[in-house]
C-alpha positions in Angstrom: -6.6 -12.5 6.8 -5.3 -9.0 6.0 -4.9 -6.8 2.9 -1.3 -6.0 1.6 0.1 -3.2 -1.0 2.6 -4.8 -3.2 4.8 -3.2 -5.5 2.6 -1.4 -7.6 2.7 1.5 -4.7 6.3 2.1 -4.7 6.8 6.2 -6.4 2.9 6.3 -7.0 1.4 6.4 -4.0 -1.8 7.4 -5.1 -4.2 7.3 -1.8 -8.0 6.6 -3.8 -7.8 3.5 -1.0 -7.4 5.4 1.9 -10.5 7.9 1.7 -12.8 4.6 1.3 -11.0 2.7 4.4 -13.3 2.3 6.9 -10.6 1.7 10.0 -7.9 3.7 8.7 -5.8 0.8 8.5 -3.3 3.3 5.6 0.2 3.9 7.4 2.6 6.4 4.7 5.9 6.6 4.0 8.2 8.7 2.2 6.9 7.6 -1.4 4.5 4.2 -0.3 1.6 3.2 1.5 0.9 0.4 3.6 -1.5 -1.6 5.8 -1.5 -2.1 8.9 -2.1 -5.4 9.6 -3.4 -5.5 13.1 -6.0 -3.0 11.9 -7.0 -3.9 9.0 -10.3 -5.8 8.8 -10.5 -7.5 5.5 -13.7 -5.4 4.1 -12.0 -5.3 0.6 -13.4 -2.1 -0.1 -9.9 -0.6 -1.0 -9.3 -3.1 -3.7 -10.8 -1.7 -6.1 -10.6 2.1 -5.6 -6.2 1.3 -6.4 -5.5 3.0 -10.2 -2.3 0.6 -10.1 -3.5 -2.3 -8.3 -1.2 -2.8 -5.8 -3.8 -3.8 -2.8 -4.3 -8.0 -2.7 -5.8 -10.2 0.0 -3.4 -12.1 1.7 -4.7 -15.3 -0.4 -3.9 -13.6 -3.4 -1.3 -11.9 -3.0 0.9 -13.3 -6.6 4.4 -15.6 -5.1 6.7 -13.2 -6.5 5.1 -10.5 -4.2 5.1 -12.8 -0.4 8.1 -10.4 0.5 5.2 -7.2 0.9 3.8 -9.2 3.4 6.7 -8.9 5.8 7.7 -4.9 4.4 3.8 -3.9 5.1 3.8 -5.3 8.8 7.4 -3.8 9.1 7.4 -0.5 7.8 3.6 -0.4 10.1 4.5 -0.8 13.0 8.7 -1.0 13.6 9.1 1.8 11.0 6.1 3.9 12.7 4.8 5.1 9.8 2.0 6.7 10.4 -2.0 6.5 9.4 -3.4 8.9 6.5 -6.8 9.4 6.5 -7.3 11.0 4.2 -6.6 11.5 0.4 -3.5 13.6 -1.3 -2.1 13.9 -4.5 -0.3 11.7 -5.7 3.8 11.6 -6.6 4.6 13.7 -9.1 5.5 11.7 -11.0 3.7 8.6 -10.0 2.3 8.4 -14.1 5.9 7.9 -14.9 6.3 5.0 -12.5 2.9 3.2 -12.3 3.1 0.8 -14.9 6.5 -0.4 -14.2 7.2 -3.2 -11.9 9.7 -5.1 -9.8 10.2 -1.1 -7.7 11.5 -2.8 -4.5 15.1 -0.8 -5.0 12.9 2.4 -5.5 11.2 2.2 -1.3 12.3 4.5 0.6 12.3 3.1 4.2 
């Protein structure tokens, strides 16, 4: 099993989770983070750190977010998103987007 970054991260990109990850499994895109499933050790320390509750254990992922399993895999590996190992400031308008849902159309690959 692995952990999945879901829709809630899009256009926010809070990086609190990155600081606690012991294996540096997060990958950074223009307006979202994803988790590389080959690197994630399923430790779950990232889950409580996310201020928008965007991270789930794969088995706890809501049904309407299941497509994010493939999105995390594709963007962490095939798209070549780079590893992020240190916390950064969120996107400038993150607070405007943090409570919005169904943001997949906003994802920049």
